C-alpha positions as CSV (number, residue, x, y, z in Angstrom):
1,X,-21.0,11.0,-21.4
2,X,-24.6,12.5,-21.7
3,X,-26.8,15.0,-19.8
4,X,-28.8,12.4,-17.7
5,X,-26.1,10.4,-16.9
6,X,-23.9,13.4,-15.8
7,X,-27.4,14.4,-13.7
8,X,-27.6,11.2,-12.0
9,X,-24.0,11.5,-11.1
10,X,-24.8,14.6,-9.2
11,X,-27.7,13.1,-7.3
12,X,-26.1,10.3,-6.1
13,X,-23.6,12.8,-4.9
14,X,-26.5,14.8,-3.3
15,X,-28.1,11.4,-2.1
16,X,-24.7,10.5,-0.3
17,X,-24.8,13.7,1.4
18,X,-28.2,13.6,2.4
19,X,-27.7,10.2,4.1
20,X,-24.6,11.0,5.7
21,X,-24.4,10.7,9.4
22,X,-23.9,14.0,11.1
23,X,-21.1,16.1,9.6
24,X,-19.9,14.3,6.7
25,X,-16.4,15.2,6.9
26,X,-16.4,12.4,10.2
27,X,-18.4,10.2,8.3
28,X,-15.7,7.9,6.5
29,X,-17.8,5.2,4.4
30,X,-20.0,8.5,3.5
31,X,-16.8,10.6,2.8
32,X,-15.6,7.7,1.0
33,X,-18.2,7.2,-1.1
34,X,-18.6,10.6,-1.9
35,X,-15.1,10.6,-3.2
36,X,-15.3,7.9,-5.6
37,X,-19.0,9.2,-7.2
38,X,-16.7,12.8,-7.3
39,X,-13.8,11.5,-9.2
40,X,-16.8,9.7,-11.4
41,X,-18.4,12.8,-12.5
42,X,-14.7,14.5,-12.9
43,X,-14.1,11.2,-15.7
44,X,-17.7,12.1,-17.1
45,X,-16.6,16.3,-17.4
46,X,-13.0,16.0,-18.4
47,X,-12.4,16.5,-22.1
48,X,-10.9,13.1,-23.5
49,X,-8.1,14.9,-25.3
50,X,-7.3,16.5,-21.6
51,X,-7.3,12.8,-20.6
52,X,-5.0,11.8,-23.8
53,X,-2.4,14.5,-23.1
54,X,-1.7,14.0,-19.2
55,X,-1.0,10.1,-20.4
56,X,1.4,10.8,-23.1
57,X,3.0,13.1,-20.7
58,X,2.4,11.7,-17.0
59,X,6.2,10.6,-17.0
60,X,7.0,14.3,-16.5
61,X,4.6,14.4,-13.3
62,X,7.0,11.6,-11.7
63,X,10.3,13.0,-12.7
64,X,8.9,16.4,-11.2
65,X,8.1,14.9,-8.0
66,X,11.2,13.4,-7.9
67,X,13.2,16.2,-8.7
68,X,11.6,18.0,-6.2
69,X,12.0,15.6,-3.4
70,X,16.1,15.5,-4.1
71,X,15.9,19.2,-4.6
72,X,13.9,19.7,-0.8
73,X,11.5,21.6,-2.3
74,X,8.6,20.8,-0.6
75,X,10.6,21.0,3.2
76,X,11.7,24.2,2.1
77,X,8.4,25.6,1.6
78,X,6.3,24.0,4.2
79,X,9.1,25.2,6.4
80,X,9.0,28.7,5.5
81,X,7.5,31.8,7.1
82,X,7.2,33.9,3.7
83,X,6.4,33.2,0.5
84,X,9.8,31.7,-1.8
85,X,11.0,32.8,-5.2
86,X,12.8,30.3,-7.5
87,X,15.8,32.4,-6.5
88,X,15.2,31.7,-3.0
89,X,14.3,27.8,-3.6
90,X,18.2,27.7,-5.6
91,X,20.1,30.0,-2.8
92,X,22.1,26.9,-1.8
93,X,23.5,25.7,-4.9
94,X,20.9,22.7,-4.9
95,X,19.9,23.4,-8.9
96,X,20.2,26.4,-11.3
97,X,16.9,28.7,-11.0
98,X,15.8,27.8,-14.1
99,X,14.8,24.7,-13.9
100,X,13.5,24.9,-10.5
101,X,11.2,27.3,-12.4
102,X,10.5,24.6,-14.9
103,X,9.1,21.9,-12.3
104,X,7.3,24.6,-9.8
105,X,5.2,25.2,-13.3
106,X,4.5,21.4,-13.5
107,X,4.0,20.8,-9.5
108,X,1.9,24.4,-9.6
109,X,-0.3,22.9,-12.4
110,X,-1.2,19.3,-10.8
111,X,-1.7,20.9,-7.0
112,X,1.6,20.0,-5.2
113,X,2.2,23.5,-4.7
114,X,0.3,27.2,-5.2
115,X,1.7,30.5,-6.9
116,X,1.4,33.7,-5.5
117,X,3.6,37.0,-5.7
118,X,6.1,38.4,-3.3
119,X,5.0,41.8,-1.7
120,X,7.0,43.6,-4.6
121,X,5.0,41.7,-7.5
122,X,7.9,38.7,-8.0
123,X,6.2,35.4,-8.8
124,X,6.7,33.4,-5.4
125,X,5.6,29.9,-4.2
126,X,3.5,28.8,-1.2
127,X,3.3,25.7,0.4
128,X,-0.3,23.9,0.6
129,X,-1.8,20.6,2.1
130,X,-0.5,18.7,-0.6
131,X,3.2,20.4,-0.1
132,X,3.0,19.5,3.8
133,X,1.9,15.9,2.8
134,X,5.2,15.5,0.7
135,X,7.2,16.2,3.6
136,X,5.9,13.3,5.5
137,X,9.1,10.2,5.3
138,X,6.5,7.6,4.2
139,X,5.1,9.6,1.2
140,X,8.5,11.0,0.2
141,X,9.7,7.2,0.3
142,X,6.6,6.0,-1.5
143,X,7.7,8.5,-4.4
144,X,11.6,7.2,-4.1
145,X,10.7,3.9,-4.2
146,X,8.0,3.7,-7.2
147,X,10.4,6.2,-9.5
148,X,13.8,4.8,-8.8
149,X,12.6,1.6,-8.3
150,X,9.5,1.0,-10.2
151,X,9.7,2.9,-13.1
152,X,12.6,1.1,-14.6
153,X,10.8,-2.0,-14.6
154,X,7.1,-0.3,-16.4
155,X,9.4,0.8,-19.2
156,X,10.7,-2.8,-19.8
157,X,6.5,-4.0,-19.9
158,X,6.2,-4.1,-23.9
159,X,9.4,-5.5,-24.6
160,X,8.1,-8.1,-21.5
161,X,5.4,-9.3,-23.0
162,X,5.4,-9.5,-26.1
163,X,8.4,-12.0,-25.5
164,X,5.4,-13.8,-23.5
165,X,2.6,-13.7,-26.5
166,X,1.1,-11.0,-23.8
167,X,0.7,-14.5,-21.1
168,X,0.8,-13.2,-17.9
169,X,3.6,-15.4,-15.4
170,X,2.8,-18.9,-14.9
171,X,4.3,-20.8,-11.5
172,X,8.0,-19.9,-10.9
173,X,8.4,-18.3,-14.6
174,X,10.2,-14.8,-15.0
175,X,8.2,-12.1,-14.0
176,X,8.3,-8.5,-15.6
177,X,11.0,-7.8,-12.5
178,X,13.8,-10.4,-13.4
179,X,13.0,-9.6,-17.2
180,X,14.0,-5.7,-16.7
181,X,17.0,-6.7,-14.2
182,X,17.9,-9.9,-16.1
183,X,18.2,-11.5,-12.6
184,X,16.8,-14.7,-10.9
185,X,16.6,-13.0,-7.4
186,X,13.0,-12.1,-7.0
187,X,12.0,-8.0,-5.9
188,X,12.9,-8.8,-2.2
189,X,15.9,-10.3,-2.2
190,X,17.2,-8.3,-5.3
191,X,16.4,-5.1,-3.9
192,X,18.1,-6.2,-0.1
193,X,21.2,-6.1,-1.8
194,X,20.8,-2.3,-3.3
195,X,21.7,-0.6,-0.5
196,X,19.0,1.6,0.8
197,X,16.2,0.2,-0.8
198,X,14.7,-2.1,1.5
199,X,15.0,0.5,3.9
200,X,13.2,3.0,2.2
201,X,10.5,0.7,1.3
202,X,10.0,-0.4,4.8
203,X,9.5,3.2,5.9
204,X,7.0,3.9,2.7
205,X,5.0,0.8,3.8
206,X,5.3,1.9,7.6
207,X,3.2,4.9,6.4
208,X,0.8,3.9,3.8
209,X,-0.5,1.1,6.1
210,X,-0.8,3.3,9.1
211,X,-1.9,6.8,6.6
212,X,-4.7,8.5,7.5
213,X,-6.4,7.0,4.3
214,X,-5.9,3.7,5.2
215,X,-8.3,1.9,7.3
216,X,-5.6,-1.2,9.1
217,X,-7.4,-4.4,10.1
218,X,-6.3,-3.2,13.7
219,X,-8.4,-0.5,13.7
220,X,-11.8,-2.0,12.8
221,X,-11.4,-5.8,12.5
222,X,-12.5,-7.7,15.8
223,X,-9.3,-9.8,16.9
224,X,-10.5,-10.3,20.0
225,X,-13.4,-12.2,19.4
226,X,-12.5,-14.1,16.2
227,X,-9.5,-15.2,17.6
228,X,-7.5,-13.9,20.6
229,X,-9.9,-14.0,23.2
230,X,-9.9,-18.5,22.8
231,X,-6.6,-18.6,22.6
232,X,-4.9,-22.1,24.6
233,X,-1.7,-22.1,25.9
234,X,-1.9,-25.4,25.9
235,X,-2.0,-25.8,22.5
236,X,1.1,-23.6,21.5
237,X,2.9,-20.3,23.2
238,X,1.8,-17.8,20.7
239,X,-1.3,-16.6,20.3
240,X,-0.7,-14.1,16.8
241,X,2.2,-14.7,14.3
242,X,2.1,-11.6,11.6
243,X,4.0,-13.4,8.6
244,X,5.6,-10.8,6.8
245,X,4.7,-8.3,8.9
246,X,7.6,-5.5,8.3
247,X,8.5,-3.5,11.6
248,X,5.9,-4.6,13.4
249,X,3.8,-1.6,13.3
250,X,0.5,-3.3,12.8
251,X,0.9,-6.5,15.3
252,X,1.9,-3.6,18.0
253,X,-1.5,-2.0,17.3
254,X,-3.1,-5.1,18.0
255,X,-1.2,-5.4,20.9
256,X,-1.9,-2.3,22.3
257,X,-6.2,-2.7,21.5
258,X,-6.5,-6.2,22.5
259,X,-3.2,-7.3,24.7
260,X,-5.1,-6.9,28.0
261,X,-7.5,-9.5,27.1
262,X,-4.9,-12.7,26.1
263,X,-3.2,-13.8,29.3
264,X,0.2,-15.6,28.6
265,X,0.4,-15.9,24.9
266,X,3.4,-14.5,23.0
267,X,2.9,-12.3,19.7
268,X,5.7,-12.5,16.5
269,X,6.4,-10.5,13.8
270,X,8.3,-12.3,10.9
271,X,9.7,-10.7,8.2
272,X,13.3,-10.9,5.5
273,X,16.2,-10.9,7.6
274,X,17.0,-7.1,6.7
275,X,13.5,-5.7,7.5
276,X,13.6,-7.6,11.2
277,X,17.1,-5.8,12.0
278,X,15.9,-2.5,10.6
279,X,13.3,-2.4,13.5
280,X,16.2,-1.9,16.2
281,X,18.0,0.8,13.4
282,X,14.9,2.5,13.2
283,X,13.9,3.1,16.7
284,X,10.7,1.2,16.3
285,X,10.0,0.3,19.9
286,X,7.5,-2.8,19.9
287,X,5.5,-4.2,22.9
288,X,7.9,-6.8,25.3
289,X,5.5,-9.2,24.5
290,X,6.4,-9.0,21.0
291,X,9.4,-11.4,19.7
292,X,11.3,-11.0,16.6
293,X,12.2,-13.5,13.8
294,X,14.0,-13.2,10.8
295,X,11.8,-15.9,8.1
296,X,11.1,-16.3,4.7
297,X,7.3,-17.5,4.2
298,X,8.4,-19.9,1.8
299,X,10.2,-22.1,3.8
300,X,8.8,-24.2,6.4
301,X,7.3,-22.3,9.5
302,X,9.0,-22.6,12.3
303,X,5.7,-21.7,14.4
304,X,3.4,-24.9,14.8
305,X,0.1,-24.5,17.0
306,X,-0.7,-20.6,16.6
307,X,-3.5,-19.6,17.4
308,X,-4.0,-17.3,14.2
309,X,-1.3,-16.8,11.6
310,X,-1.5,-13.2,9.8
311,X,-0.6,-12.7,6.0
312,X,-1.0,-9.0,5.5
313,X,-0.4,-7.9,2.1
314,X,1.6,-11.2,0.7
315,X,-0.6,-13.1,-1.4
316,X,-1.2,-10.1,-3.6
317,X,2.4,-10.2,-4.5
318,X,2.4,-13.9,-6.3
319,X,0.2,-15.9,-8.8
320,X,-2.1,-18.5,-7.5
321,X,0.6,-21.4,-8.4
322,X,3.0,-19.9,-5.5
323,X,0.3,-18.9,-3.8
324,X,-0.8,-22.5,-3.0
325,X,2.7,-23.2,-2.1
326,X,2.5,-20.8,0.3
327,X,-0.6,-21.7,1.9
328,X,0.4,-25.4,2.2
329,X,3.3,-24.3,4.0
330,X,0.9,-22.7,7.0
331,X,-1.3,-25.4,6.6
332,X,1.2,-27.8,8.2
333,X,2.0,-25.5,11.3
334,X,-1.6,-24.7,11.6
335,X,-3.8,-27.2,14.4
336,X,-7.0,-28.4,12.9
337,X,-10.1,-27.3,15.0
338,X,-8.2,-24.3,16.4
339,X,-5.8,-22.7,14.1
340,X,-7.0,-19.7,12.0
341,X,-5.6,-17.8,9.1
342,X,-6.4,-14.7,8.2
343,X,-5.9,-13.0,5.0
344,X,-5.2,-8.9,5.0
345,X,-5.7,-8.1,1.3
346,X,-7.5,-5.9,-1.0
347,X,-10.8,-7.1,-2.2
348,X,-11.8,-6.0,-5.8
349,X,-15.4,-5.7,-7.0
350,X,-16.6,-7.5,-10.2
351,X,-16.4,-4.3,-11.6
352,X,-15.9,-0.3,-11.3
353,X,-12.3,-1.2,-9.7
354,X,-11.2,2.1,-8.4
355,X,-8.0,3.7,-10.1
356,X,-6.0,2.7,-6.9
357,X,-6.8,-0.7,-6.9
358,X,-6.6,-1.5,-10.8
359,X,-2.8,0.1,-11.0
360,X,-2.1,-1.9,-7.9
361,X,-3.3,-5.0,-9.5
362,X,-1.2,-4.3,-12.8
363,X,1.9,-3.1,-10.8
364,X,1.9,-6.3,-8.6
365,X,1.8,-8.8,-11.7
366,X,4.8,-6.1,-13.1
367,X,7.1,-6.6,-9.8
368,X,6.3,-9.9,-8.0
369,X,4.0,-11.8,-11.3
370,X,1.0,-11.3,-8.2
371,X,-2.4,-10.0,-8.7
372,X,-5.3,-8.7,-6.5
373,X,-8.4,-10.5,-6.5
374,X,-11.8,-10.7,-6.3
375,X,-13.9,-12.4,-3.3
376,X,-14.8,-15.2,-5.7
377,X,-10.9,-15.9,-6.6
378,X,-9.9,-15.6,-3.1
379,X,-12.3,-18.2,-2.5
380,X,-11.3,-20.6,-4.9
381,X,-8.0,-20.0,-4.3
382,X,-8.0,-21.0,-0.7
383,X,-10.3,-23.8,-1.3
384,X,-8.5,-25.4,-3.4
385,X,-6.1,-25.6,-0.9
386,X,-8.2,-27.6,1.9
387,X,-9.3,-24.2,4.0
388,X,-12.8,-23.4,4.4
389,X,-14.3,-19.5,4.9
390,X,-15.5,-18.4,7.8
391,X,-16.5,-14.9,6.8
392,X,-15.0,-12.4,4.5
393,X,-14.9,-8.8,6.4
394,X,-14.7,-5.3,4.7
395,X,-13.0,-2.2,5.8
396,X,-15.4,0.7,6.7
397,X,-13.8,2.7,3.7
398,X,-10.6,2.3,1.8
399,X,-8.3,-0.4,2.6
400,X,-7.8,-4.3,3.0
401,X,-10.3,-6.7,3.9
402,X,-9.5,-9.4,5.9
403,X,-10.2,-13.1,5.0
404,X,-11.2,-15.3,7.8
405,X,-10.0,-19.1,7.3
406,X,-9.6,-22.1,9.1
407,X,-8.6,-25.9,8.1
408,X,-11.8,-27.3,6.8
């Protein structure tokens, strides 16, 4: 990249900083724009050989993070009152000291922990903010899921796409996931048969969708004015159905924020049986107005005439053919002129897609045969099934947008 282009990026960063409202650290929109711009600047300054080297050895970092989780290195450092040597970390017999030294070198080079010296001059390690972040249950669960369950799928990617002549999955044809595991089950059914996998995945999603860096719709979307305020108990007893709603963390937040303005309506969280069963096991406390129901959204919707049906992070798991099946199913349960369809999903820009969104697009295709979509693609999908887009709602910073739609 030329010096002129680098100067332009620096100017953009300065412009974002200057336009921030008050303290930039508290202006979430400005900090997100600043983060994206700084990443572009970093990419411009980094030598291509360094990028190629990291790409070639990126699997080593994944393995070292997973080993650190298994050996509880992050927890030991985060709870320590003084720097710890590799010998200290190996004192409980969890691993050979030499392995911990090697793993720590990789983690230190990527900012997962900090290196220091003991008072007598020996090499030691201390926790930094990233170390402490890795002790969060949902963050730990995410690393476990993507390494234990995701990486074995990706290693079969080249063979799979060679077998399809480098074409994406069509309809209900097997995707990379089925190819890698030699199964006809979809990912959720397959993982539900593996001890602990779905419970770990639920912990991952519960934390990710409620993390500080993720702006859940419950925090910014006007549910009250869009659908809750006009609930009519004469049309049906349910005001809000959260389809595939996990452990109910989002519907719980909606009830907390807007529930007082709804008279007599019931809220419902639906998900696969193992996920619903895990709500009580996990100690997740839901408001008394929230009911739980085991449900597969590929089967007829048992709740008819609800004011709103929310699908959060559902359609990106499926290609257009399967997504249309899901839309036709919920369409049969909706009341024209009354029921709302709400879809919470990432909405990709046409160009300049951030890395985190770009890899999510690929990952959803590999695991479920799905895809992330642009506004134009989402509009075409919904209109093809007889829905009318009321509005595309965008979050204040990183996170899902919401598509508000109704029967045409």
